[in-house]
C-alpha positions in Angstrom: -6.7 -22.1 32.2 -5.5 -18.4 32.3 -3.8 -18.1 29.1 -3.4 -14.6 27.4 -5.3 -15.6 24.8 -8.4 -16.6 27.1 -7.6 -13.3 29.0 -7.7 -11.5 25.8 -10.8 -12.9 24.4 -12.5 -12.2 27.8 -11.8 -8.5 27.9 -11.3 -8.0 24.5 -7.9 -7.1 22.8 -5.5 -4.2 24.1 -3.9 -2.4 21.1 -0.4 -4.3 21.5 -2.3 -7.4 21.2 -4.4 -6.6 18.5 -1.3 -5.4 16.6 0.6 -8.5 17.1 -2.2 -10.3 15.9 -2.3 -8.3 12.8 1.3 -8.4 12.2 1.1 -4.2 12.5 1.9 -1.6 14.6 0.0 -0.4 17.4 0.4 3.4 15.8 -1.0 2.1 12.6 -4.0 0.8 14.7 -4.2 4.0 16.6 -4.3 5.9 12.9 -6.7 4.0 11.4 -9.2 4.9 14.2 -8.5 8.7 13.8 -9.1 8.5 10.0 -12.4 6.5 10.6 -11.3 3.0 9.4 -11.8 1.4 13.0 -14.4 2.4 15.2 -13.4 3.6 18.6 -13.1 0.8 20.9 -14.3 0.4 24.1 -12.0 1.5 26.9 -11.3 -0.1 30.5 -11.6 1.4 33.6 -8.1 2.3 33.3 -8.5 3.6 29.7 -6.9 1.1 27.8 -8.1 0.3 24.4 -10.2 -2.9 24.3 -10.9 -4.2 20.9 -13.8 -6.8 20.3 -13.5 -9.9 18.3 -14.5 -7.9 14.8 -11.4 -5.6 14.9 -8.8 -8.3 13.4 -11.1 -9.3 10.8 -11.4 -5.6 10.0 -7.9 -4.6 10.1 -7.2 -8.0 7.7 -10.0 -6.6 5.4 -7.9 -3.0 5.5 -4.6 -4.2 5.1 -5.8 -6.5 2.3 -7.4 -3.5 0.4 -4.3 -1.6 1.2 -2.3 -4.3 -0.7 -4.4 -4.3 -4.0 -3.7 -0.5 -4.2 -7.0 1.2 -2.9 -6.8 4.1 -1.2 -7.9 4.8 2.2 -11.0 6.4 1.5 -12.3 3.8 -0.9 -11.7 1.3 1.8 -13.6 3.6 4.4 -16.3 3.8 2.1 -16.4 -0.3 1.9 -16.5 -0.7 5.3 -19.4 1.6 5.9 -21.2 0.0 3.2 -20.2 -3.6 5.0 -21.3 -1.9 8.2 -24.6 -1.6 7.4 -25.0 -5.1 6.6 -25.4 -4.9 2.9 -22.8 -6.6 0.6 -20.4 -4.5 -0.7 -19.7 -6.5 -3.8 -20.9 -3.8 -6.2 -19.1 -0.9 -4.8 -16.1 -3.1 -4.4 -16.3 -4.4 -8.0 -16.2 -0.6 -9.5 -13.4 0.0 -7.2 -11.3 -2.9 -8.5 -12.2 -2.3 -11.9 -11.2 1.5 -11.7 -7.7 0.2 -10.1 -7.2 -2.5 -12.8 -7.4 0.5 -15.1 -5.1 2.6 -13.2 -2.6 -0.9 -12.9 -3.1 -1.3 -16.9 -2.0 2.3 -17.7 1.1 2.1 -15.2 2.2 -1.3 -17.1 1.8 0.6 -20.1 4.2 3.6 -18.8 6.6 0.9 -17.3 7.0 -0.9 -20.5 7.5 2.2 -22.8 10.1 3.2 -20.1 11.7 -0.2 -20.1 12.0 0.1 -23.9 13.4 3.3 -23.8 15.7 2.4 -21.4 16.9 -1.1 -23.3 17.3 1.3 -26.5 19.8 3.8 -24.4 21.6 0.8 -23.0 22.1 -0.7 -26.6 23.0 2.5 -28.2 26.0 3.3 -25.5 29.2 2.8 -27.1 31.2 0.0 -27.0 34.6 -0.5 -25.1 36.3 2.6 -27.3 34.1 5.2 -25.5 35.4 8.5 -25.5 35.9 10.4 -22.4 32.9 12.7 -21.4 33.6 16.8 -22.4 34.6 18.7 -19.3 31.1 19.3 -17.3 28.8 17.0 -19.3 27.7 13.1 -19.5 28.5 12.7 -23.0 31.3 11.8 -25.1 32.9 14.9 -27.2 31.3 13.9 -30.3 28.0 12.8 -29.0 28.7 8.9 -29.3 25.1 8.4 -30.5 24.0 8.3 -27.0 20.0 9.2 -27.1 20.4 11.0 -23.7 23.2 13.3 -25.3 22.7 15.9 -28.3 24.6 15.2 -31.6 
């Protein structure tokens, strides 16, 4: 049987096959190589990249870490620990706790922004809103809009 999967398994995955399996683009994989997230793959006699069986697992790890908002430098550090054979749990916990703090701060900022927007929307004049003064967004008499000076 000579299916593409069997053939790819025997010779390794080409960049387009790895990209398809990972749900990403070949350019992304090449970029991950350039920035040190993926080690340089073996090359075929014709010069094609030939990725080993661990490349797909590594890509899943990279993409999962990116979804969590980890920076590429952080992901590279975790991969470096992982590549030594040591458990990356301790540095991963530190990174995730820092990211949680960043998310908490962003949520607080967004909550305050939402409250400000609700206040502005609630303060908008009713249907009898006067037209704005020429060259401004505000009605002539201010109209109680918090974005407009009274």
